C-alpha positions, -999 to 999 in steps of 0.1 A, spaced: 431 -298 334 422 -261 336 429 -244 369 398 -234 387 394 -197 392 379 -180 422 349 -158 417 370 -127 418 392 -140 389 364 -148 364 361 -128 333 328 -114 321 327 -142 295 333 -168 322 305 -152 343 282 -154 313 291 -190 306 285 -199 343 251 -182 342 242 -201 310 253 -233 328 230 -224 356 201 -220 331 210 -255 317 207 -267 353 173 -252 356 162 -271 324 176 -303 339 158 -299 372 125 -289 355 127 -318 330 136 -345 357 108 -333 380 83 -333 352 92 -367 338 76 -397 357 98 -424 370 84 -449 346 91 -428 316 112 -438 286 143 -424 304 141 -452 329 152 -433 360 139 -446 393 125 -421 419 158 -423 437 178 -417 406 157 -387 397 162 -373 432 199 -379 430 201 -361 396 181 -331 409 202 -330 441 235 -329 422 222 -302 399 207 -280 426 240 -283 445 258 -267 415 232 -239 414 235 -232 451 273 -231 448 271 -207 419 248 -184 439 274 -181 466 299 -165 443 303 -128 447 312 -116 412 277 -117 396 267 -84 380 232 -79 366 223 -115 358 187 -125 364 184 -153 389 146 -155 391 142 -188 373 173 -202 390 159 -193 424 126 -210 415 144 -241 403 163 -243 436 130 -240 456 114 -266 434 144 -290 436 145 -287 474 108 -295 476 113 -325 452 142 -339 471 128 -332 505 157 -308 515 
């Protein structure tokens, strides 16, 4: 298992990968919120909220790291706001 690095130890490539992972999280949040509970994916309302809650937790953690440079967090911030509204947090 790879050793977890602190924010101050991440390389620019690792920062870019983390930002891309955040954007993947945005996609997940937006998709789950937009997909009704009775859809083909078969997630209940509680399962949808759990999935969004886990994903937004990751985004919020990433936002606390201090080594970001010029990455744009506009869509990430919106996804956090939307996820909090969806989950009731």
